[in-house]
N, C-alpha and C positions, 0 to 999 in steps of 0.2 A: 387449552388452546395455546399455540406457540406465540412467541413474540412477533414473528412475521405475520401470522394470521391476525393478531390483535391490531397491529399497526395498519395492515391493509384494510381491515374492517373500518377503522377510523377514517381512512382516506376516502371512502365512498366509491361508487362505481365510476370507472374511468370513462370519459367521453370518447366518442368514436375517433376523433382526431386529436389525440392527447399531445400536449406540448412536451417537448423533450428538452431537458436542461442538462448542462455539463456536469452538475453535481451528481447526477444519477450514475455517472461513471466512476465516482470517487473510490468505491470499494475495490473493484478489480483493477482500476488504473493505478492506484497507489501500490498495490501488491505487485503488479506486473512491472511497473517502472523500477520499483525498489529491487525486484529480483534481477531484472536485466542489467541494471546499473551495477549491482553487486557482483553479478556474474562476470561482467567485463572487467571491472576494476580489480576484484580479488584474483581472478585467473591471470589477467595480464601482469599484475604485480607479482604473483607467484612465479610465473614462468620467466619473467625478467630477472627476478632475484636468483632463480636457479641458473639461468644463463650467465648472469654476472659472476657466479661461482665457478664458471668454466666447465659446466656440465655439457655433455653432448646432446644432440637433438633428441635421441631416444629417451634419455633420462628426463629431459625437459617435458616431452610429451607425456610420459608416465606420470610425472608429478602433476601436470596440468589436468589430465583425465581424472586422476584421483581427487584433485581439488574440485573438479566439476561435479563428480558424484557426491562427495561429502558436502559440498556447498548447497547443492540442490536439496538434499535430504534435510540439511540443517535449516534451510529457509522454509521448507514445508512444515517441519516440526515446530519451528519457532512461530510461524504465522498461525498455525492451527491452535497452539496453546494460547497464544496471545489473544486471538480473536474469540476463542472459546471462553476465556476469562471475561472478556467484555460481555459476551452473551449471558454468562452466569450473573454478572452484576446487573444487567438490564432486567433479567427475569426476577432477581431478588427485589429490585426496586418496584417492579410491577406487583409482586406479592404484597409488599408493604402498602402500596397504594390501594390494592384491592381490599386490604384490611381496613384502611381508613374510610373507604367508601361504605363498607358494611357498617362500621361503627358510628359514623357521623356524616351522612350524605348531605345534610344542610350546610354544614361547615365547608365541605368539599365543593359544593355548588358555589358558595360565596367566594371561596378561594379562586375558583375558576373565573368567576365574574370579575374579581379584582385584577386578574391577569389581563382581561380584555379592556378594562378601564385604563390600565397602565399603557396599553397599546394604542389608546386613542378613542375608544368607544365611550359614549356617555353611560352613566350608571344604569339607566333603565334598559337601554339596548343591550348592554353587557349582561345584565341579569337574564334577559329574554334569550340571548344566545346561549348562555350557560345552561338554562333550563332545557332548551331544545337538544343541545348536544348531550347533556346528561341523560335525557330520556332516550336518545338514540343509542349511545354506547358510552357510558360514563368512564369506563376504564381507558378506552381508546382516546377520549378527549383529554383526560389528565396525562396519559402517556405522551401525547403529542404536545400539549400546551404547557403543562407543568414540568414534566421531566425532559422534554425536548427530543423524544424519540420520534423517528420518521421512517416511513417505509423505504425512502430513498437511501437512508444511511444505515439500514439494518446490517448488523454484523453477520457474515456468512463464513464460518471457519473453513469448511471444505473448499469453497470457491477460492478463498484467500490462499490456502495452502497449495492448491494445484496451480494457481496463477503464479505464485512465487517460485515454485519448483521448476515449472516449465520455462518461465522467463529467465530464471537463473541459468538453466541449461543452455538456452539459446544464446544468452549473453556470453557465457563462458566458451561456447563453441567458436565464437568469432576470433578471439585472440589465439585459440588453439589452431584454427585453420591457417592463421598467419604463420605460426611456428612451422607448419609443414611446408609452406611455400617460401619462407624467407631464406636468403642465402646465409651461409655460415658466418661470413664476415658482415658485420653490421646488423646481426640478427636483432639485437636489443633495440636499436634505433627503429628498425622496421616494425617490430612488435609494438613499440611505444607509439609510433606515429599512426599506425593502423588502429590501435585501440582508442587513441584520442579522437580519431575521426568517427569511429563507431559511437563513442560516448557523445560527441557533438550531435550526431544524427539522432541518437536516442533522446537526448535532452530537447532537441528542437521538436521532434514528433510528440513527445509527452507534453511539452508546453502548449503546442497547438491543440492537442486533444483536450487539454484542460482549459483552453481559452486564454492562455498567457502568451507573452511574446516569445517566439521561437529562439531569437538570438540570446535573450537572457537565460532561457532554459539550457541552451547549448553551452554557454560560457560557465554556468554554474557547475554542471557535472564535469566538464572538461578540466576545470581548475582543480577540483578535488581528486579527480582521477590522475592528473599529472603529479600531484603531490604524493599520492599513494605509490605510484610507480617509481618516483624518484627515491623515496625512502627505502623501498624494498631493493632497488638496485644498489643503493649504498650499503645495505646490509650484505648483499651478495658479494660485492667487491671487498668489503671489510673482512668477510670470513671465507673468501673464495679459496678453493683448493685446486690443485692440478689433477685432472682426471686422466688416468692412463687409457 
């Protein structure tokens, strides 16, 4: 049985009108926000650095598109490997717990009851709860209450990889579209200003989706984006060459 199935089994049947919580979005939201933010920041920084080195529009676009493709693939691979490692660790912990349950179920029941006592139940009620949960699905009970695994927070490697790659590509396309429309004179300032606006909007939307204050989220990503673009612009100016 997979980790997802085991965790859902412990969650029980969902009621018809199930409550929805923001934490349920954390898996795809984290990957999507990280991907889009990285797409905007890295691509905007790249094209600003290239532009500061006095490259022409075509060269800037070629570099930007290459950065988009490479970045999207890197994000997908990185997320897949990272989240797969998390899944492997969770499954290994479940195997260990399965062995403990087979070797000494009484100790495991008392361990579960002690967890409930620490959460505020009296000893008798905690023992009764542990007995009933162990009888229903002992592994799921320990996965949830001892190991802290939850069906809401289950790692999904493919979902994380696709969300990261797609969101990176969308984010990277925003500064690239600015490159095609910006005038030759002042191109760097136009790209930087537009990219900071994109970052502010992304930060506000992500913060709102996660239940945080939009202004704080916007300021947070805009500050780091501005720093990244400033550093790469400095590199471009420092090593700039005249392009025939």
